PAZAVEX-293887 format. One line per field, with one value per residue (C-alpha): residue in one letter; residue number from 1; x, y, z. Coordinates in steps of 0.2 Angstrom, whole numbers, always signed. Example, Ala and Ser with C-alpha at 12.3 -4.5 7.8 and 13.67 -1.06 7.14 Angstrom:
// PAZAVEX-293887
rest c(A,S);
nr c(1,2);
xx c(+62,+68);
yy c(-22,-5);
zz c(+39,+36);
//
This chain:
// PAZAVEX-293887
rest c(M,H,T,E,P,Q,P,S,A,Q,P,S,A,Q,A,S,L,V,G,E,E,Y,E,V,E,V,G,P,V,A,H,G,G,H,C,I,A,R,T,E,A,G,R,V,L,F,V,R,H,A,L,P,G,E,K,I,I,A,R,V,T,E,G,E,E,D,S,R,Y,L,R,A,D,A,V,K,I,I,E,A,S,K,E,R,V,E,A,P,C,P,Y,A,G,P,G,R,C,G,G,C,D,W,Q,H,A,K,P,G,A,Q,R,R,L,K,G,D,V,I,T,E,Q,L,R,R,L,A,G,L,T,P,E,E,A,G,W,D,G,T,V,I,P,A,P,G,D,K,L,P,A,G,E,V,P,A,W,R,S,R,V,Q,Y,A,V,D,E,N,G,R,A,G,L,R,K,H,R,S,H,E,V,E,P,V,D,H,C,M,I,A,A,E,G,V,S,E,L,G,V,E,Q,R,E,W,P,Q,I,A,T,V,E,A,I,A,S,S,G,S,N,D,R,Q,V,I,L,A,P,K,P,G,G,R,L,P,L,V,E,L,D,K,P,V,S,V,L,R,V,E,E,H,D,G,G,V,H,R,V,H,G,R,A,F,V,R,E,R,A,D,G,R,T,Y,R,V,G,M,G,G,F,W,Q,V,H,P,Q,A,P,Q,V,L,V,Q,A,V,M,Q,G,L,M,P,R,K,G,D,T,A,L,D,L,Y,C,G,V,G,L,F,A,G,A,I,A,E,R,V,G,D,A,G,A,V,L,G,I,E,S,G,K,R,A,V,E,D,A,R,H,N,L,Q,D,M,P,R,V,R,I,E,Q,G,K,V,D,Q,V,L,P,R,T,H,I,T,S,T,D,L,I,V,L,D,P,P,R,A,G,A,G,K,G,V,V,K,H,L,T,S,L,G,A,R,R,I,A,Y,V,A,C,D,P,A,A,L,A,R,D,L,A,Y,F,R,E,G,G,Y,K,P,R,T,L,R,A,F,D,L,F,P,M,T,H,H,V,E,C,V,A,I,L,E,P,V,K,K,D,A);
nr c(1,2,3,4,5,6,7,8,9,10,11,12,13,14,15,16,17,18,19,20,21,22,23,24,25,26,27,28,29,30,31,32,33,34,35,36,37,38,39,40,41,42,43,44,45,46,47,48,49,50,51,52,53,54,55,56,57,58,59,60,61,62,63,64,65,66,67,68,69,70,71,72,73,74,75,76,77,78,79,80,81,82,83,84,85,86,87,88,89,90,91,92,93,94,95,96,97,98,99,100,101,102,103,104,105,106,107,108,109,110,111,112,113,114,115,116,117,118,119,120,121,122,123,124,125,126,127,128,129,130,131,132,133,134,135,136,137,138,139,140,141,142,143,144,145,146,147,148,149,150,151,152,153,154,155,156,157,158,159,160,161,162,163,164,165,166,167,168,169,170,171,172,173,174,175,176,177,178,179,180,181,182,183,184,185,186,187,188,189,190,191,192,193,194,195,196,197,198,199,200,201,202,203,204,205,206,207,208,209,210,211,212,213,214,215,216,217,218,219,220,221,222,223,224,225,226,227,228,229,230,231,232,233,234,235,236,237,238,239,240,241,242,243,244,245,246,247,248,249,250,251,252,253,254,255,256,257,258,259,260,261,262,263,264,265,266,267,268,269,270,271,272,273,274,275,276,277,278,279,280,281,282,283,284,285,286,287,288,289,290,291,292,293,294,295,296,297,298,299,300,301,302,303,304,305,306,307,308,309,310,311,312,313,314,315,316,317,318,319,320,321,322,323,324,325,326,327,328,329,330,331,332,333,334,335,336,337,338,339,340,341,342,343,344,345,346,347,348,349,350,351,352,353,354,355,356,357,358,359,360,361,362,363,364,365,366,367,368,369,370,371,372,373,374,375,376,377,378,379,380,381,382,383,384,385,386,387,388,389,390,391,392,393,394,395,396,397,398,399,400,401,402,403,404,405,406,407,408,409,410,411,412,413,414,415,416,417,418,419,420,421,422,423,424,425,426,427,428,429,430,431,432,433,434,435,436,437,438,439,440,441,442,443,444,445,446,447,448,449,450);
xx c(+3,+22,+37,+47,+65,+79,+91,+104,+123,+126,+109,+107,+98,+87,+84,+82,+64,+70,+66,+52,+35,+16,+0,-10,-26,-23,-33,-35,-21,-11,+2,+16,+10,+7,-8,-9,-10,-8,-2,-11,+2,-7,+10,+7,+14,+14,+15,+19,+11,-5,-22,-35,-45,-30,-25,-6,+9,+21,+39,+46,+58,+63,+62,+66,+59,+57,+50,+36,+30,+38,+38,+34,+31,+18,+26,+11,-7,-18,-33,-32,-42,-56,-45,-27,-20,-6,+10,+13,+29,+40,+53,+38,+36,+44,+62,+61,+60,+53,+48,+31,+17,+1,+5,-4,-19,-33,-33,-49,-44,-26,-37,-49,-32,-27,-47,-45,-28,-34,-49,-40,-27,-43,-48,-34,-25,-36,-53,-62,-74,-72,-88,-82,-67,-78,-74,-83,-69,-65,-47,-47,-37,-25,-32,-27,-22,-38,-34,-40,-31,-15,-11,+1,+1,+17,+18,+36,+45,+58,+66,+82,+92,+104,+118,+126,+144,+144,+136,+118,+106,+92,+80,+84,+75,+63,+70,+88,+104,+103,+100,+86,+94,+80,+77,+62,+52,+34,+28,+45,+37,+40,+52,+63,+63,+67,+83,+89,+98,+93,+103,+120,+134,+140,+154,+160,+145,+132,+115,+108,+93,+83,+70,+60,+52,+31,+30,+46,+58,+70,+79,+90,+103,+111,+123,+132,+149,+157,+169,+183,+173,+173,+162,+160,+157,+138,+130,+109,+97,+90,+98,+101,+108,+121,+123,+135,+133,+149,+156,+164,+146,+132,+128,+124,+135,+130,+143,+134,+119,+106,+106,+87,+72,+56,+40,+22,+8,-10,-3,+15,+33,+41,+60,+65,+85,+97,+86,+75,+56,+44,+26,+33,+16,+16,-3,-2,+5,-12,-22,-17,-16,-34,-41,-30,-39,-56,-54,-47,-56,-43,-53,-43,-35,-33,-15,-8,+5,+12,+23,+36,+33,+46,+48,+31,+17,+5,+11,+12,-8,-14,-5,-13,-31,-28,-22,-10,-19,-15,+2,+8,+24,+30,+42,+56,+71,+79,+93,+91,+73,+71,+82,+70,+55,+61,+66,+48,+38,+48,+35,+25,+31,+16,+25,+39,+50,+60,+74,+74,+61,+46,+45,+61,+54,+37,+39,+51,+40,+31,+16,-2,-16,-20,-32,-26,-13,-7,+6,+14,+25,+38,+34,+35,+20,+20,+19,+13,+22,+20,+3,-1,+6,-5,-22,-17,-17,-37,-35,-53,-45,-30,-27,-16,-8,+0,+8,+7,-11,-3,+6,-10,-21,-8,-9,-27,-30,-18,-28,-41,-33,-33,-50,-50,-59,-57,-73,-67,-53,-51,-39,-28,-20,-4,+8,+0,+5,+14,+5,+8,-7,-8,-24,-29,-39,-48,-50,-60,-60,-76,-91,-94,-111,-119);
yy c(-11,-19,-12,-23,-29,-26,-39,-42,-43,-58,-66,-73,-90,-77,-63,-46,-38,-23,-7,-19,-7,-15,-5,-13,-11,-13,-25,-25,-21,-33,-35,-25,-7,-14,-18,-34,-30,-44,-43,-48,-63,-65,-61,-55,-39,-30,-12,+4,+19,+13,+11,-1,+1,+13,+11,+15,+11,-2,+1,-17,-14,-33,-49,-61,-70,-87,-77,-79,-62,-46,-30,-14,+5,+15,+29,+33,+37,+33,+32,+40,+33,+46,+43,+47,+64,+70,+66,+79,+72,+78,+64,+50,+43,+29,+25,+39,+37,+20,+26,+29,+16,+28,+45,+47,+40,+49,+46,+37,+27,+21,+13,+6,-3,-8,-15,-25,-30,-38,-45,-55,-62,-67,-77,-84,-90,-91,-96,-82,-67,-50,-56,-72,-61,-49,-36,-21,-20,-2,+4,+19,+33,+37,+53,+68,+59,+62,+75,+81,+76,+83,+84,+71,+68,+71,+55,+46,+48,+38,+39,+31,+41,+32,+41,+45,+44,+63,+63,+68,+60,+52,+37,+22,+19,+5,-12,-5,-1,+16,+32,+47,+61,+73,+89,+83,+68,+75,+59,+64,+69,+88,+83,+73,+84,+101,+92,+95,+79,+84,+100,+94,+83,+66,+63,+42,+39,+25,+27,+42,+35,+50,+47,+60,+56,+58,+58,+69,+81,+67,+65,+56,+50,+35,+33,+18,+25,+17,+3,+13,+31,+41,+50,+68,+80,+81,+99,+97,+112,+104,+95,+78,+63,+53,+32,+25,+8,-4,-11,-26,-33,-20,-16,+3,+11,+29,+43,+58,+61,+50,+30,+30,+40,+43,+39,+39,+29,+23,+35,+29,+33,+19,+20,+13,+13,+11,+13,-1,-6,+7,+13,+24,+32,+46,+39,+21,+16,+24,+17,+0,+0,+3,-9,-23,-19,-16,-32,-42,-33,-41,-42,-42,-56,-61,-68,-63,-66,-52,-62,-49,-39,-25,-12,-17,-8,-21,-31,-12,-11,-25,-26,-9,-17,-36,-29,-33,-48,-54,-59,-54,-62,-54,-63,-53,-60,-41,-40,-22,-21,-34,-20,-8,-17,-20,-3,+3,-11,-11,-2,-19,-35,-43,-41,-53,-50,-67,-64,-76,-82,-85,-103,-109,-99,-103,-122,-118,-110,-123,-112,-124,-111,-93,-80,-70,-66,-54,-57,-44,-55,-47,-47,-66,-68,-81,-96,-116,-121,-104,-105,-122,-119,-104,-114,-127,-115,-113,-93,-83,-70,-69,-51,-53,-37,-38,-27,-41,-46,-61,-65,-62,-71,-88,-87,-86,-103,-112,-103,-110,-128,-126,-122,-102,-90,-71,-63,-46,-39,-21,-12,+5,+15,+20,+20,+33,+31,+18,+1,-6,-5,-13,-26,-30,-48,-52,-72,-83,-102,-108,-114,-134,-140,-147);
zz c(-157,-155,-162,-170,-162,-172,-177,-165,-171,-158,-157,-140,-133,-123,-132,-121,-123,-112,-122,-134,-133,-136,-135,-123,-112,-92,-83,-65,-52,-42,-28,-29,-37,-53,-65,-76,-97,-112,-127,-140,-144,-124,-115,-98,-91,-76,-80,-69,-69,-77,-69,-74,-90,-99,-117,-117,-123,-111,-112,-106,-91,-88,-98,-111,-124,-112,-96,-89,-89,-92,-83,-90,-88,-93,-106,-115,-111,-126,-115,-96,-80,-74,-58,-67,-60,-65,-54,-37,-39,-48,-47,-49,-66,-78,-74,-59,-40,-35,-18,-24,-34,-33,-38,-52,-45,-35,-13,-15,-31,-20,-6,-18,-30,-13,-7,-25,-19,-4,-10,-23,-10,-1,-12,-19,-4,+8,-1,+7,+2,+9,+18,+25,+31,+40,+31,+23,+7,+14,+19,+31,+29,+42,+53,+44,+29,+17,+8,-13,-27,-32,-12,-4,+16,+21,+33,+30,+50,+43,+27,+19,+7,-6,-11,-28,-34,-33,-14,-18,-7,-17,-19,-27,-42,-46,-43,-44,-35,-47,-36,-41,-33,-26,-18,-8,-4,-5,+6,+21,+37,+43,+54,+43,+29,+40,+43,+27,+22,+5,+2,+10,+3,+9,+1,+8,+12,+7,+15,+25,+38,+44,+58,+66,+81,+80,+99,+104,+95,+95,+78,+71,+57,+54,+45,+32,+24,+7,+11,+17,+20,+34,+43,+40,+51,+52,+52,+48,+50,+66,+82,+78,+85,+74,+74,+63,+53,+56,+40,+49,+58,+52,+70,+73,+85,+92,+87,+99,+105,+110,+104,+102,+99,+110,+103,+109,+108,+120,+132,+136,+131,+121,+118,+101,+101,+87,+72,+79,+70,+75,+62,+50,+50,+62,+66,+63,+83,+90,+74,+76,+94,+96,+83,+90,+109,+101,+94,+109,+123,+136,+151,+170,+174,+155,+148,+132,+119,+111,+96,+87,+100,+93,+108,+117,+111,+110,+125,+135,+127,+133,+151,+155,+150,+161,+177,+189,+192,+172,+163,+146,+137,+123,+113,+99,+91,+90,+105,+106,+102,+119,+128,+123,+127,+144,+149,+142,+150,+168,+179,+174,+184,+175,+159,+154,+135,+131,+117,+103,+87,+90,+82,+94,+110,+109,+111,+125,+136,+139,+137,+133,+135,+135,+133,+120,+107,+95,+82,+70,+62,+46,+29,+26,+39,+54,+42,+46,+60,+70,+67,+72,+87,+92,+86,+100,+112,+113,+113,+115,+103,+91,+82,+68,+62,+43,+31,+17,+13,+3,+20,+29,+17,+18,+37,+39,+27,+42,+56,+49,+47,+65,+69,+68,+56,+54,+65,+58,+48,+46,+31,+37,+23,+32,+18,+6,-13,-10,-15,+5,+16,+34,+40,+58,+58,+73,+74,+86,+87,+74,+86,+88,+78,+96);
//
C-alpha cells in the first residue's frame, strides 16, 4: 500500500520521498542493522525496526525519487515475526535513540541475524561458504550475556553522551545529530550508570564520555566543551577523573585525577590513557585473547607481529607464551597508545613497539619472515597492500580480529590471493542489541600440491 505524495507547491528536480509509506513484506537482514524490502514497483528499502518475514508499513526516512535505495522505519507491524519482542528500552524505536538496532528481537534471533550477515559478506566479498571459512555458523554470546527475551545485558563500559541545547545528556538518533535525552541507557555497564551522568545538566558541554574500567574501580569522564564553552565543576555520584577535549586541536588533556584507567586481561594489568582504545564489552579482551592464542598456538622461541596493537593486549599475551627466546614487534599509529603499550610491557624486553601506520612502518622494519601475526585493524580493515606484505612473510599462522564482517571478507579475499586460507573462524556477540559483531579468523598457508 503506497500513500500517494501530495503535489508540491514548488516542484523539485529530485523530489524527496521522506514521509512516504509503503506496505511491504520484509526480506533478509542486511549489514548495518536493517532488513531489505521492496515496494510493489521494485524500489529497494533498507528498513530498521523490522525482522525478516514480517509484513509492515515502512515510512521513508531518507531518499529521493532518483535514489538507488531508500532508508525507512517500520512504523506499523501488520504481521509480526515470532522472533519479535517488545523493545525493553523505552528510547528504542522509529525516530528515537540510534544506539541499538535489535532491541525488538529475541537475543537468540539477534545472534542468528548477525550470523546471516557474516555468511552473506563471506559469500559476496570473499567467495567463501561458512564451511570453507572454517565457521560453524554460530555467533557466541559473551559469558554472562545469555539472558531471556526482554532482558538486556548491561555491557557497555564506555558511553559517549551527546548534550542537547538544554544541557541534558542523551544519545544521538540514527544517522542524525539530533539528541534523544535519556534517563538511563540499558546497555550501559553498571560502572557507567552509577556515575549519574544522565541525571545532571551539562551547560556549555557538547559531549560527555563516561568510562568505567572493568579491571579496576577507575572511573573517568571526558568532556568536550561547545565552542567557547567552559568546563563545569564536575560532581558525580562516584569518584571520577576528569579529562577535557581541547577545542583547537582535539587533543585530550587531564583536568584532575588519573589520566588513565587500569584494565585487566590474561593475568596482566594494562594502562589505557586519555580515552584510548580498549574493547567496550567487559568480557571482550579475555574472550578475544583466548580465541587468538588458541588459534595461533605460540611456541617457545617464536617471533611474532602484533599490528594495530593498541596498548599491547595481544603483544603481551604472545610474549608471555613465546618466552625469553622469542620476540614480538607491535606497530600502532596512536602516540598515546604507544606510550601506554611500552609502559604496559616494560617488563618484557623481548617486546618492541613502533609508532606509525602499519603500511609505512612495516616495510621500514626490513623484516622478511616471522612465525606468527595478529592484526586487529580499524573498521575499514587492513587493505590489499598490507595483506600482500603480510603474505610475503611466510607466517605459520595469522590471527585476524575483525569488528566488521565486510572488511574481514574483503581482506580474506586478498589473503587468498597471497596463498592463505582460513583454518577457523569464530564469531562473538560482544555488542548485544546492536548490529555489530566481532570475528576472529585464523589463517594458514595453503598447502602446495606435491
